mmCIF file of the N, C-alpha and C atoms, coordinates in Angstrom:
data_MODEL
# 
_entry.id   MODEL 
# 
loop_
_atom_site.group_PDB 
_atom_site.id 
_atom_site.type_symbol 
_atom_site.label_atom_id 
_atom_site.label_alt_id 
_atom_site.label_comp_id 
_atom_site.label_asym_id 
_atom_site.label_entity_id 
_atom_site.label_seq_id 
_atom_site.pdbx_PDB_ins_code 
_atom_site.Cartn_x 
_atom_site.Cartn_y 
_atom_site.Cartn_z 
_atom_site.occupancy 
_atom_site.B_iso_or_equiv 
_atom_site.pdbx_formal_charge 
_atom_site.auth_seq_id 
_atom_site.auth_comp_id 
_atom_site.auth_asym_id 
_atom_site.auth_atom_id 
_atom_site.pdbx_PDB_model_num 
ATOM 1   N N  . MET A 1 1  ? 80.407 120.312 152.940 1.00 0.00 ? 1  MET A N  1 
ATOM 2   C CA . MET A 1 1  ? 79.560 121.155 152.127 1.00 0.00 ? 1  MET A CA 1 
ATOM 3   C C  . MET A 1 1  ? 78.513 120.287 151.424 1.00 0.00 ? 1  MET A C  1 
ATOM 4   N N  . ILE A 1 2  ? 77.245 120.685 151.494 1.00 0.00 ? 2  ILE A N  1 
ATOM 5   C CA . ILE A 1 2  ? 76.158 119.943 150.869 1.00 0.00 ? 2  ILE A CA 1 
ATOM 6   C C  . ILE A 1 2  ? 75.954 120.470 149.460 1.00 0.00 ? 2  ILE A C  1 
ATOM 7   N N  . ALA A 1 3  ? 75.892 119.553 148.503 1.00 0.00 ? 3  ALA A N  1 
ATOM 8   C CA . ALA A 1 3  ? 75.678 119.948 147.113 1.00 0.00 ? 3  ALA A CA 1 
ATOM 9   C C  . ALA A 1 3  ? 74.221 120.347 146.904 1.00 0.00 ? 3  ALA A C  1 
ATOM 10  N N  . THR A 1 4  ? 74.023 121.418 146.173 1.00 0.00 ? 4  THR A N  1 
ATOM 11  C CA . THR A 1 4  ? 72.683 121.859 145.826 1.00 0.00 ? 4  THR A CA 1 
ATOM 12  C C  . THR A 1 4  ? 72.226 121.107 144.588 1.00 0.00 ? 4  THR A C  1 
ATOM 13  N N  . PRO A 1 5  ? 71.043 120.498 144.632 1.00 0.00 ? 5  PRO A N  1 
ATOM 14  C CA . PRO A 1 5  ? 70.586 119.778 143.450 1.00 0.00 ? 5  PRO A CA 1 
ATOM 15  C C  . PRO A 1 5  ? 70.371 120.735 142.282 1.00 0.00 ? 5  PRO A C  1 
ATOM 16  N N  . PRO A 1 6  ? 70.619 120.248 141.077 1.00 0.00 ? 6  PRO A N  1 
ATOM 17  C CA . PRO A 1 6  ? 70.442 121.124 139.919 1.00 0.00 ? 6  PRO A CA 1 
ATOM 18  C C  . PRO A 1 6  ? 68.986 121.533 139.758 1.00 0.00 ? 6  PRO A C  1 
ATOM 19  N N  . GLY A 1 7  ? 68.779 122.649 139.098 1.00 0.00 ? 7  GLY A N  1 
ATOM 20  C CA . GLY A 1 7  ? 67.425 123.124 138.846 1.00 0.00 ? 7  GLY A CA 1 
ATOM 21  C C  . GLY A 1 7  ? 66.704 122.220 137.866 1.00 0.00 ? 7  GLY A C  1 
ATOM 22  N N  . LEU A 1 8  ? 65.417 122.427 137.772 1.00 0.00 ? 8  LEU A N  1 
ATOM 23  C CA . LEU A 1 8  ? 64.595 121.648 136.855 1.00 0.00 ? 8  LEU A CA 1 
ATOM 24  C C  . LEU A 1 8  ? 64.563 122.315 135.486 1.00 0.00 ? 8  LEU A C  1 
ATOM 25  N N  . SER A 1 9  ? 64.482 121.506 134.452 1.00 0.00 ? 9  SER A N  1 
ATOM 26  C CA . SER A 1 9  ? 64.290 122.028 133.105 1.00 0.00 ? 9  SER A CA 1 
ATOM 27  C C  . SER A 1 9  ? 62.789 122.230 132.881 1.00 0.00 ? 9  SER A C  1 
ATOM 28  N N  . CYS A 1 10 ? 62.452 122.945 131.839 1.00 0.00 ? 10 CYS A N  1 
ATOM 29  C CA . CYS A 1 10 ? 61.042 123.146 131.508 1.00 0.00 ? 10 CYS A CA 1 
ATOM 30  C C  . CYS A 1 10 ? 60.373 121.803 131.219 1.00 0.00 ? 10 CYS A C  1 
ATOM 31  N N  . LYS A 1 11 ? 61.058 120.912 130.551 1.00 0.00 ? 11 LYS A N  1 
ATOM 32  C CA . LYS A 1 11 ? 60.513 119.581 130.252 1.00 0.00 ? 11 LYS A CA 1 
ATOM 33  C C  . LYS A 1 11 ? 60.185 118.842 131.553 1.00 0.00 ? 11 LYS A C  1 
ATOM 34  N N  . GLU A 1 12 ? 61.066 118.921 132.531 1.00 0.00 ? 12 GLU A N  1 
ATOM 35  C CA . GLU A 1 12 ? 60.819 118.258 133.810 1.00 0.00 ? 12 GLU A CA 1 
ATOM 36  C C  . GLU A 1 12 ? 59.618 118.869 134.532 1.00 0.00 ? 12 GLU A C  1 
ATOM 37  N N  . VAL A 1 13 ? 59.480 120.187 134.442 1.00 0.00 ? 13 VAL A N  1 
ATOM 38  C CA . VAL A 1 13 ? 58.336 120.860 135.067 1.00 0.00 ? 13 VAL A CA 1 
ATOM 39  C C  . VAL A 1 13 ? 57.037 120.343 134.458 1.00 0.00 ? 13 VAL A C  1 
ATOM 40  N N  . VAL A 1 14 ? 56.997 120.235 133.129 1.00 0.00 ? 14 VAL A N  1 
ATOM 41  C CA . VAL A 1 14 ? 55.804 119.727 132.456 1.00 0.00 ? 14 VAL A CA 1 
ATOM 42  C C  . VAL A 1 14 ? 55.497 118.302 132.915 1.00 0.00 ? 14 VAL A C  1 
ATOM 43  N N  . GLU A 1 15 ? 56.531 117.481 133.060 1.00 0.00 ? 15 GLU A N  1 
ATOM 44  C CA . GLU A 1 15 ? 56.335 116.095 133.486 1.00 0.00 ? 15 GLU A CA 1 
ATOM 45  C C  . GLU A 1 15 ? 55.863 115.998 134.940 1.00 0.00 ? 15 GLU A C  1 
ATOM 46  N N  . LEU A 1 16 ? 56.208 116.982 135.755 1.00 0.00 ? 16 LEU A N  1 
ATOM 47  C CA . LEU A 1 16 ? 55.891 116.935 137.187 1.00 0.00 ? 16 LEU A CA 1 
ATOM 48  C C  . LEU A 1 16 ? 54.656 117.740 137.592 1.00 0.00 ? 16 LEU A C  1 
ATOM 49  N N  . VAL A 1 17 ? 54.064 118.457 136.655 1.00 0.00 ? 17 VAL A N  1 
ATOM 50  C CA . VAL A 1 17 ? 53.004 119.394 137.029 1.00 0.00 ? 17 VAL A CA 1 
ATOM 51  C C  . VAL A 1 17 ? 51.822 118.702 137.713 1.00 0.00 ? 17 VAL A C  1 
ATOM 52  N N  . ASN A 1 18 ? 51.433 117.513 137.275 1.00 0.00 ? 18 ASN A N  1 
ATOM 53  C CA . ASN A 1 18 ? 50.315 116.828 137.936 1.00 0.00 ? 18 ASN A CA 1 
ATOM 54  C C  . ASN A 1 18 ? 50.665 116.418 139.358 1.00 0.00 ? 18 ASN A C  1 
ATOM 55  N N  . ASP A 1 19 ? 51.883 115.911 139.560 1.00 0.00 ? 19 ASP A N  1 
ATOM 56  C CA . ASP A 1 19 ? 52.318 115.569 140.922 1.00 0.00 ? 19 ASP A CA 1 
ATOM 57  C C  . ASP A 1 19 ? 52.290 116.803 141.817 1.00 0.00 ? 19 ASP A C  1 
ATOM 58  N N  . TYR A 1 20 ? 52.723 117.922 141.282 1.00 0.00 ? 20 TYR A N  1 
ATOM 59  C CA . TYR A 1 20 ? 52.727 119.177 142.042 1.00 0.00 ? 20 TYR A CA 1 
ATOM 60  C C  . TYR A 1 20 ? 51.303 119.562 142.440 1.00 0.00 ? 20 TYR A C  1 
ATOM 61  N N  . LEU A 1 21 ? 50.400 119.545 141.474 1.00 0.00 ? 21 LEU A N  1 
ATOM 62  C CA . LEU A 1 21 ? 49.021 119.953 141.750 1.00 0.00 ? 21 LEU A CA 1 
ATOM 63  C C  . LEU A 1 21 ? 48.298 118.985 142.682 1.00 0.00 ? 21 LEU A C  1 
ATOM 64  N N  . GLU A 1 22 ? 48.716 117.730 142.678 1.00 0.00 ? 22 GLU A N  1 
ATOM 65  C CA . GLU A 1 22 ? 48.087 116.731 143.549 1.00 0.00 ? 22 GLU A CA 1 
ATOM 66  C C  . GLU A 1 22 ? 48.755 116.647 144.919 1.00 0.00 ? 22 GLU A C  1 
ATOM 67  N N  . GLY A 1 23 ? 49.803 117.436 145.137 1.00 0.00 ? 23 GLY A N  1 
ATOM 68  C CA . GLY A 1 23 ? 50.497 117.411 146.422 1.00 0.00 ? 23 GLY A CA 1 
ATOM 69  C C  . GLY A 1 23 ? 51.280 116.134 146.634 1.00 0.00 ? 23 GLY A C  1 
ATOM 70  N N  . ALA A 1 24 ? 51.739 115.527 145.542 1.00 0.00 ? 24 ALA A N  1 
ATOM 71  C CA . ALA A 1 24 ? 52.417 114.232 145.619 1.00 0.00 ? 24 ALA A CA 1 
ATOM 72  C C  . ALA A 1 24 ? 53.935 114.346 145.481 1.00 0.00 ? 24 ALA A C  1 
ATOM 73  N N  . MET A 1 25 ? 54.478 115.523 145.724 1.00 0.00 ? 25 MET A N  1 
ATOM 74  C CA . MET A 1 25 ? 55.918 115.721 145.587 1.00 0.00 ? 25 MET A CA 1 
ATOM 75  C C  . MET A 1 25 ? 56.567 115.887 146.956 1.00 0.00 ? 25 MET A C  1 
ATOM 76  N N  . HIS A 1 26 ? 57.786 115.429 147.065 1.00 0.00 ? 26 HIS A N  1 
ATOM 77  C CA . HIS A 1 26 ? 58.593 115.629 148.265 1.00 0.00 ? 26 HIS A CA 1 
ATOM 78  C C  . HIS A 1 26 ? 58.850 117.129 148.422 1.00 0.00 ? 26 HIS A C  1 
ATOM 79  N N  . PRO A 1 27 ? 58.890 117.641 149.646 1.00 0.00 ? 27 PRO A N  1 
ATOM 80  C CA . PRO A 1 27 ? 59.098 119.082 149.860 1.00 0.00 ? 27 PRO A CA 1 
ATOM 81  C C  . PRO A 1 27 ? 60.324 119.651 149.136 1.00 0.00 ? 27 PRO A C  1 
ATOM 82  N N  . ALA A 1 28 ? 61.394 118.886 149.056 1.00 0.00 ? 28 ALA A N  1 
ATOM 83  C CA . ALA A 1 28 ? 62.583 119.378 148.351 1.00 0.00 ? 28 ALA A CA 1 
ATOM 84  C C  . ALA A 1 28 ? 62.300 119.555 146.863 1.00 0.00 ? 28 ALA A C  1 
ATOM 85  N N  . GLU A 1 29 ? 61.519 118.634 146.303 1.00 0.00 ? 29 GLU A N  1 
ATOM 86  C CA . GLU A 1 29 ? 61.148 118.743 144.886 1.00 0.00 ? 29 GLU A CA 1 
ATOM 87  C C  . GLU A 1 29 ? 60.195 119.919 144.670 1.00 0.00 ? 29 GLU A C  1 
ATOM 88  N N  . VAL A 1 30 ? 59.291 120.133 145.616 1.00 0.00 ? 30 VAL A N  1 
ATOM 89  C CA . VAL A 1 30 ? 58.384 121.280 145.530 1.00 0.00 ? 30 VAL A CA 1 
ATOM 90  C C  . VAL A 1 30 ? 59.201 122.565 145.484 1.00 0.00 ? 30 VAL A C  1 
ATOM 91  N N  . ALA A 1 31 ? 60.210 122.658 146.317 1.00 0.00 ? 31 ALA A N  1 
ATOM 92  C CA . ALA A 1 31 ? 61.053 123.849 146.348 1.00 0.00 ? 31 ALA A CA 1 
ATOM 93  C C  . ALA A 1 31 ? 61.742 124.065 145.004 1.00 0.00 ? 31 ALA A C  1 
ATOM 94  N N  . ARG A 1 32 ? 62.278 123.004 144.419 1.00 0.00 ? 32 ARG A N  1 
ATOM 95  C CA . ARG A 1 32 ? 62.925 123.113 143.109 1.00 0.00 ? 32 ARG A CA 1 
ATOM 96  C C  . ARG A 1 32 ? 61.909 123.518 142.039 1.00 0.00 ? 32 ARG A C  1 
ATOM 97  N N  . PHE A 1 33 ? 60.728 122.909 142.107 1.00 0.00 ? 33 PHE A N  1 
ATOM 98  C CA . PHE A 1 33 ? 59.667 123.194 141.154 1.00 0.00 ? 33 PHE A CA 1 
ATOM 99  C C  . PHE A 1 33 ? 59.267 124.671 141.239 1.00 0.00 ? 33 PHE A C  1 
ATOM 100 N N  . GLU A 1 34 ? 59.009 125.131 142.442 1.00 0.00 ? 34 GLU A N  1 
ATOM 101 C CA . GLU A 1 34 ? 58.590 126.524 142.635 1.00 0.00 ? 34 GLU A CA 1 
ATOM 102 C C  . GLU A 1 34 ? 59.702 127.512 142.319 1.00 0.00 ? 34 GLU A C  1 
ATOM 103 N N  . HIS A 1 35 ? 60.933 127.128 142.550 1.00 0.00 ? 35 HIS A N  1 
ATOM 104 C CA . HIS A 1 35 ? 62.064 127.984 142.181 1.00 0.00 ? 35 HIS A CA 1 
ATOM 105 C C  . HIS A 1 35 ? 62.072 128.179 140.664 1.00 0.00 ? 35 HIS A C  1 
ATOM 106 N N  . HIS A 1 36 ? 61.876 127.090 139.931 1.00 0.00 ? 36 HIS A N  1 
ATOM 107 C CA . HIS A 1 36 ? 61.831 127.188 138.470 1.00 0.00 ? 36 HIS A CA 1 
ATOM 108 C C  . HIS A 1 36 ? 60.685 128.102 138.042 1.00 0.00 ? 36 HIS A C  1 
ATOM 109 N N  . LEU A 1 37 ? 59.507 127.923 138.657 1.00 0.00 ? 37 LEU A N  1 
ATOM 110 C CA . LEU A 1 37 ? 58.357 128.757 138.311 1.00 0.00 ? 37 LEU A CA 1 
ATOM 111 C C  . LEU A 1 37 ? 58.645 130.232 138.548 1.00 0.00 ? 37 LEU A C  1 
ATOM 112 N N  . GLY A 1 38 ? 59.402 130.514 139.593 1.00 0.00 ? 38 GLY A N  1 
ATOM 113 C CA . GLY A 1 38 ? 59.742 131.899 139.906 1.00 0.00 ? 38 GLY A CA 1 
ATOM 114 C C  . GLY A 1 38 ? 60.645 132.549 138.875 1.00 0.00 ? 38 GLY A C  1 
ATOM 115 N N  . GLU A 1 39 ? 61.307 131.730 138.090 1.00 0.00 ? 39 GLU A N  1 
ATOM 116 C CA . GLU A 1 39 ? 62.234 132.249 137.087 1.00 0.00 ? 39 GLU A CA 1 
ATOM 117 C C  . GLU A 1 39 ? 61.749 132.058 135.654 1.00 0.00 ? 39 GLU A C  1 
ATOM 118 N N  . CYS A 1 40 ? 60.699 131.279 135.456 1.00 0.00 ? 40 CYS A N  1 
ATOM 119 C CA . CYS A 1 40 ? 60.279 130.912 134.093 1.00 0.00 ? 40 CYS A CA 1 
ATOM 120 C C  . CYS A 1 40 ? 58.826 131.322 133.861 1.00 0.00 ? 40 CYS A C  1 
ATOM 121 N N  . VAL A 1 41 ? 58.644 132.360 133.109 1.00 0.00 ? 41 VAL A N  1 
ATOM 122 C CA . VAL A 1 41 ? 57.300 132.855 132.818 1.00 0.00 ? 41 VAL A CA 1 
ATOM 123 C C  . VAL A 1 41 ? 56.497 131.819 132.033 1.00 0.00 ? 41 VAL A C  1 
ATOM 124 N N  . GLY A 1 42 ? 57.154 131.125 131.105 1.00 0.00 ? 42 GLY A N  1 
ATOM 125 C CA . GLY A 1 42 ? 56.460 130.126 130.294 1.00 0.00 ? 42 GLY A CA 1 
ATOM 126 C C  . GLY A 1 42 ? 55.891 128.996 131.132 1.00 0.00 ? 42 GLY A C  1 
ATOM 127 N N  . CYS A 1 43 ? 56.673 128.482 132.064 1.00 0.00 ? 43 CYS A N  1 
ATOM 128 C CA . CYS A 1 43 ? 56.202 127.388 132.919 1.00 0.00 ? 43 CYS A CA 1 
ATOM 129 C C  . CYS A 1 43 ? 55.147 127.876 133.910 1.00 0.00 ? 43 CYS A C  1 
ATOM 130 N N  . SER A 1 44 ? 55.278 129.097 134.372 1.00 0.00 ? 44 SER A N  1 
ATOM 131 C CA . SER A 1 44 ? 54.251 129.657 135.262 1.00 0.00 ? 44 SER A CA 1 
ATOM 132 C C  . SER A 1 44 ? 52.923 129.768 134.524 1.00 0.00 ? 44 SER A C  1 
ATOM 133 N N  . GLU A 1 45 ? 52.979 130.193 133.276 1.00 0.00 ? 45 GLU A N  1 
ATOM 134 C CA . GLU A 1 45 ? 51.771 130.302 132.463 1.00 0.00 ? 45 GLU A CA 1 
ATOM 135 C C  . GLU A 1 45 ? 51.200 128.904 132.182 1.00 0.00 ? 45 GLU A C  1 
ATOM 136 N N  . TYR A 1 46 ? 52.064 127.941 131.919 1.00 0.00 ? 46 TYR A N  1 
ATOM 137 C CA . TYR A 1 46 ? 51.614 126.571 131.690 1.00 0.00 ? 46 TYR A CA 1 
ATOM 138 C C  . TYR A 1 46 ? 50.871 126.037 132.924 1.00 0.00 ? 46 TYR A C  1 
ATOM 139 N N  . LEU A 1 47 ? 51.434 126.248 134.102 1.00 0.00 ? 47 LEU A N  1 
ATOM 140 C CA . LEU A 1 47 ? 50.790 125.815 135.341 1.00 0.00 ? 47 LEU A CA 1 
ATOM 141 C C  . LEU A 1 47 ? 49.433 126.492 135.504 1.00 0.00 ? 47 LEU A C  1 
ATOM 142 N N  . ARG A 1 48 ? 49.350 127.776 135.206 1.00 0.00 ? 48 ARG A N  1 
ATOM 143 C CA . ARG A 1 48 ? 48.078 128.499 135.300 1.00 0.00 ? 48 ARG A CA 1 
ATOM 144 C C  . ARG A 1 48 ? 47.047 127.883 134.355 1.00 0.00 ? 48 ARG A C  1 
ATOM 145 N N  . GLN A 1 49 ? 47.469 127.555 133.138 1.00 0.00 ? 49 GLN A N  1 
ATOM 146 C CA . GLN A 1 49 ? 46.560 126.968 132.159 1.00 0.00 ? 49 GLN A CA 1 
ATOM 147 C C  . GLN A 1 49 ? 46.085 125.576 132.595 1.00 0.00 ? 49 GLN A C  1 
ATOM 148 N N  . ILE A 1 50 ? 46.986 124.775 133.119 1.00 0.00 ? 50 ILE A N  1 
ATOM 149 C CA . ILE A 1 50 ? 46.610 123.437 133.577 1.00 0.00 ? 50 ILE A CA 1 
ATOM 150 C C  . ILE A 1 50 ? 45.612 123.536 134.729 1.00 0.00 ? 50 ILE A C  1 
ATOM 151 N N  . ARG A 1 51 ? 45.848 124.455 135.649 1.00 0.00 ? 51 ARG A N  1 
ATOM 152 C CA . ARG A 1 51 ? 44.895 124.656 136.752 1.00 0.00 ? 51 ARG A CA 1 
ATOM 153 C C  . ARG A 1 51 ? 43.523 125.036 136.210 1.00 0.00 ? 51 ARG A C  1 
ATOM 154 N N  . GLN A 1 52 ? 43.507 125.913 135.207 1.00 0.00 ? 52 GLN A N  1 
ATOM 155 C CA . GLN A 1 52 ? 42.240 126.359 134.628 1.00 0.00 ? 52 GLN A CA 1 
ATOM 156 C C  . GLN A 1 52 ? 41.526 125.196 133.922 1.00 0.00 ? 52 GLN A C  1 
ATOM 157 N N  . VAL A 1 53 ? 42.266 124.363 133.210 1.00 0.00 ? 53 VAL A N  1 
ATOM 158 C CA . VAL A 1 53 ? 41.675 123.200 132.550 1.00 0.00 ? 53 VAL A CA 1 
ATOM 159 C C  . VAL A 1 53 ? 41.076 122.252 133.598 1.00 0.00 ? 53 VAL A C  1 
ATOM 160 N N  . GLN A 1 54 ? 41.819 121.996 134.679 1.00 0.00 ? 54 GLN A N  1 
ATOM 161 C CA . GLN A 1 54 ? 41.310 121.112 135.729 1.00 0.00 ? 54 GLN A CA 1 
ATOM 162 C C  . GLN A 1 54 ? 40.028 121.665 136.338 1.00 0.00 ? 54 GLN A C  1 
ATOM 163 N N  . GLN A 1 55 ? 39.995 122.964 136.604 1.00 0.00 ? 55 GLN A N  1 
ATOM 164 C CA . GLN A 1 55 ? 38.806 123.578 137.197 1.00 0.00 ? 55 GLN A CA 1 
ATOM 165 C C  . GLN A 1 55 ? 37.616 123.499 136.248 1.00 0.00 ? 55 GLN A C  1 
ATOM 166 N N  . SER A 1 56 ? 37.866 123.737 134.964 1.00 0.00 ? 56 SER A N  1 
ATOM 167 C CA . SER A 1 56 ? 36.789 123.666 133.972 1.00 0.00 ? 56 SER A CA 1 
ATOM 168 C C  . SER A 1 56 ? 36.289 122.240 133.816 1.00 0.00 ? 56 SER A C  1 
ATOM 169 N N  . ALA A 1 57 ? 37.206 121.289 133.744 1.00 0.00 ? 57 ALA A N  1 
ATOM 170 C CA . ALA A 1 57 ? 36.825 119.885 133.572 1.00 0.00 ? 57 ALA A CA 1 
ATOM 171 C C  . ALA A 1 57 ? 36.049 119.374 134.780 1.00 0.00 ? 57 ALA A C  1 
ATOM 172 N N  . ALA A 1 58 ? 36.378 119.861 135.961 1.00 0.00 ? 58 ALA A N  1 
ATOM 173 C CA . ALA A 1 58 ? 35.690 119.416 137.172 1.00 0.00 ? 58 ALA A CA 1 
ATOM 174 C C  . ALA A 1 58 ? 34.219 119.836 137.176 1.00 0.00 ? 58 ALA A C  1 
ATOM 175 N N  . ARG A 1 59 ? 33.906 120.886 136.440 1.00 0.00 ? 59 ARG A N  1 
ATOM 176 C CA . ARG A 1 59 ? 32.519 121.358 136.384 1.00 0.00 ? 59 ARG A CA 1 
ATOM 177 C C  . ARG A 1 59 ? 31.688 120.637 135.326 1.00 0.00 ? 59 ARG A C  1 
ATOM 178 N N  . LEU A 1 60 ? 32.347 119.932 134.406 1.00 0.00 ? 60 LEU A N  1 
ATOM 179 C CA . LEU A 1 60 ? 31.628 119.237 133.336 1.00 0.00 ? 60 LEU A CA 1 
ATOM 180 C C  . LEU A 1 60 ? 30.878 118.020 133.868 1.00 0.00 ? 60 LEU A C  1 
ATOM 181 N N  . ARG A 1 61 ? 29.733 117.793 133.313 1.00 0.00 ? 61 ARG A N  1 
ATOM 182 C CA . ARG A 1 61 ? 28.947 116.605 133.596 1.00 0.00 ? 61 ARG A CA 1 
ATOM 183 C C  . ARG A 1 61 ? 28.712 115.890 132.281 1.00 0.00 ? 61 ARG A C  1 
ATOM 184 N N  . GLU A 1 62 ? 28.432 114.611 132.347 1.00 0.00 ? 62 GLU A N  1 
ATOM 185 C CA . GLU A 1 62 ? 28.278 113.808 131.130 1.00 0.00 ? 62 GLU A CA 1 
ATOM 186 C C  . GLU A 1 62 ? 27.272 114.427 130.165 1.00 0.00 ? 62 GLU A C  1 
ATOM 187 N N  . ASN A 1 63 ? 26.196 114.960 130.681 1.00 0.00 ? 63 ASN A N  1 
ATOM 188 C CA . ASN A 1 63 ? 25.158 115.547 129.818 1.00 0.00 ? 63 ASN A CA 1 
ATOM 189 C C  . ASN A 1 63 ? 25.584 116.869 129.187 1.00 0.00 ? 63 ASN A C  1 
ATOM 190 N N  . ASP A 1 64 ? 26.676 117.470 129.656 1.00 0.00 ? 64 ASP A N  1 
ATOM 191 C CA . ASP A 1 64 ? 27.170 118.720 129.086 1.00 0.00 ? 64 ASP A CA 1 
ATOM 192 C C  . ASP A 1 64 ? 27.830 118.508 127.722 1.00 0.00 ? 64 ASP A C  1 
ATOM 193 N N  . VAL A 1 65 ? 28.223 117.277 127.436 1.00 0.00 ? 65 VAL A N  1 
ATOM 194 C CA . VAL A 1 65 ? 28.931 116.972 126.199 1.00 0.00 ? 65 VAL A CA 1 
ATOM 195 C C  . VAL A 1 65 ? 27.950 116.308 125.232 1.00 0.00 ? 65 VAL A C  1 
ATOM 196 N N  . PRO A 1 66 ? 27.781 116.883 124.038 1.00 0.00 ? 66 PRO A N  1 
ATOM 197 C CA . PRO A 1 66 ? 26.881 116.254 123.068 1.00 0.00 ? 66 PRO A CA 1 
ATOM 198 C C  . PRO A 1 66 ? 27.305 114.809 122.775 1.00 0.00 ? 66 PRO A C  1 
ATOM 199 N N  . GLU A 1 67 ? 26.330 113.963 122.542 1.00 0.00 ? 67 GLU A N  1 
ATOM 200 C CA . GLU A 1 67 ? 26.598 112.536 122.345 1.00 0.00 ? 67 GLU A CA 1 
ATOM 201 C C  . GLU A 1 67 ? 27.591 112.289 121.206 1.00 0.00 ? 67 GLU A C  1 
ATOM 202 N N  . THR A 1 68 ? 27.461 113.027 120.118 1.00 0.00 ? 68 THR A N  1 
ATOM 203 C CA . THR A 1 68 ? 28.376 112.821 118.980 1.00 0.00 ? 68 THR A CA 1 
ATOM 204 C C  . THR A 1 68 ? 29.805 113.187 119.350 1.00 0.00 ? 68 THR A C  1 
ATOM 205 N N  . VAL A 1 69 ? 29.977 114.220 120.144 1.00 0.00 ? 69 VAL A N  1 
ATOM 206 C CA . VAL A 1 69 ? 31.316 114.626 120.591 1.00 0.00 ? 69 VAL A CA 1 
ATOM 207 C C  . VAL A 1 69 ? 31.876 113.582 121.546 1.00 0.00 ? 69 VAL A C  1 
ATOM 208 N N  . ARG A 1 70 ? 31.050 113.130 122.488 1.00 0.00 ? 70 ARG A N  1 
ATOM 209 C CA . ARG A 1 70 ? 31.478 112.095 123.429 1.00 0.00 ? 70 ARG A CA 1 
ATOM 210 C C  . ARG A 1 70 ? 31.934 110.839 122.690 1.00 0.00 ? 70 ARG A C  1 
ATOM 211 N N  . ASP A 1 71 ? 31.152 110.400 121.713 1.00 0.00 ? 71 ASP A N  1 
ATOM 212 C CA . ASP A 1 71 ? 31.497 109.195 120.964 1.00 0.00 ? 71 ASP A CA 1 
ATOM 213 C C  . ASP A 1 71 ? 32.800 109.374 120.181 1.00 0.00 ? 71 ASP A C  1 
ATOM 214 N N  . ALA A 1 72 ? 32.987 110.543 119.596 1.00 0.00 ? 72 ALA A N  1 
ATOM 215 C CA . ALA A 1 72 ? 34.221 110.816 118.849 1.00 0.00 ? 72 ALA A CA 1 
ATOM 216 C C  . ALA A 1 72 ? 35.428 110.819 119.779 1.00 0.00 ? 72 ALA A C  1 
ATOM 217 N N  . LEU A 1 73 ? 35.275 111.398 120.960 1.00 0.00 ? 73 LEU A N  1 
ATOM 218 C CA . LEU A 1 73 ? 36.379 111.405 121.925 1.00 0.00 ? 73 LEU A CA 1 
ATOM 219 C C  . LEU A 1 73 ? 36.711 109.998 122.404 1.00 0.00 ? 73 LEU A C  1 
ATOM 220 N N  . LEU A 1 74 ? 35.696 109.221 122.711 1.00 0.00 ? 74 LEU A N  1 
ATOM 221 C CA . LEU A 1 74 ? 35.930 107.841 123.150 1.00 0.00 ? 74 LEU A CA 1 
ATOM 222 C C  . LEU A 1 74 ? 36.649 107.043 122.069 1.00 0.00 ? 74 LEU A C  1 
ATOM 223 N N  . GLN A 1 75 ? 36.241 107.206 120.833 1.00 0.00 ? 75 GLN A N  1 
ATOM 224 C CA . GLN A 1 75 ? 36.892 106.506 119.728 1.00 0.00 ? 75 GLN A CA 1 
ATOM 225 C C  . GLN A 1 75 ? 38.345 106.942 119.588 1.00 0.00 ? 75 GLN A C  1 
ATOM 226 N N  . ALA A 1 76 ? 38.604 108.239 119.709 1.00 0.00 ? 76 ALA A N  1 
ATOM 227 C CA . ALA A 1 76 ? 39.978 108.748 119.603 1.00 0.00 ? 76 ALA A CA 1 
ATOM 228 C C  . ALA A 1 76 ? 40.856 108.181 120.711 1.00 0.00 ? 76 ALA A C  1 
ATOM 229 N N  . PHE A 1 77 ? 40.342 108.109 121.924 1.00 0.00 ? 77 PHE A N  1 
ATOM 230 C CA . PHE A 1 77 ? 41.121 107.556 123.034 1.00 0.00 ? 77 PHE A CA 1 
ATOM 231 C C  . PHE A 1 77 ? 41.363 106.059 122.855 1.00 0.00 ? 77 PHE A C  1 
ATOM 232 N N  . ARG A 1 78 ? 40.371 105.356 122.363 1.00 0.00 ? 78 ARG A N  1 
ATOM 233 C CA . ARG A 1 78 ? 40.558 103.919 122.123 1.00 0.00 ? 78 ARG A CA 1 
ATOM 234 C C  . ARG A 1 78 ? 41.651 103.676 121.084 1.00 0.00 ? 78 ARG A C  1 
ATOM 235 N N  . GLN A 1 79 ? 41.648 104.452 120.018 1.00 0.00 ? 79 GLN A N  1 
ATOM 236 C CA . GLN A 1 79 ? 42.673 104.316 118.980 1.00 0.00 ? 79 GLN A CA 1 
ATOM 237 C C  . GLN A 1 79 ? 44.046 104.703 119.525 1.00 0.00 ? 79 GLN A C  1 
ATOM 238 N N  . TRP A 1 80 ? 44.105 105.736 120.322 1.00 0.00 ? 80 TRP A N  1 
ATOM 239 C CA . TRP A 1 80 ? 45.376 106.198 120.882 1.00 0.00 ? 80 TRP A CA 1 
ATOM 240 C C  . TRP A 1 80 ? 45.985 105.124 121.786 1.00 0.00 ? 80 TRP A C  1 
ATOM 241 N N  . LYS A 1 81 ? 45.165 104.481 122.585 1.00 0.00 ? 81 LYS A N  1 
ATOM 242 C CA . LYS A 1 81 ? 45.667 103.453 123.509 1.00 0.00 ? 81 LYS A CA 1 
ATOM 243 C C  . LYS A 1 81 ? 46.222 102.237 122.761 1.00 0.00 ? 81 LYS A C  1 
ATOM 244 N N  . ARG A 1 82 ? 45.710 101.980 121.560 1.00 0.00 ? 82 ARG A N  1 
ATOM 245 C CA . ARG A 1 82 ? 46.188 100.848 120.770 1.00 0.00 ? 82 ARG A CA 1 
ATOM 246 C C  . ARG A 1 82 ? 47.569 101.114 120.178 1.00 0.00 ? 82 ARG A C  1 
ATOM 247 N N  . GLN A 1 83 ? 47.938 102.348 120.049 1.00 0.00 ? 83 GLN A N  1 
ATOM 248 C CA . GLN A 1 83 ? 49.219 102.701 119.407 1.00 0.00 ? 83 GLN A CA 1 
ATOM 249 C C  . GLN A 1 83 ? 50.381 102.495 120.322 1.00 0.00 ? 83 GLN A C  1 
# 
């Protein structure tokens, strides 16, 4: 008898969502991931939101962001990386 791997937790789904969207998961993991999505409205909504953010970000160009906002974001990321 082959043991069935345990399902994924919501935390694991959040950690794996980028791999899923990039097609970087093993088919067995994809099945577990999609099984969880089929049962978890919250994670399905999270995946929908991440897809929407990626699509919106892909349309942005450097000139779309005001210089002051760009500079503030760069500074925030630099400080975050130091922590």
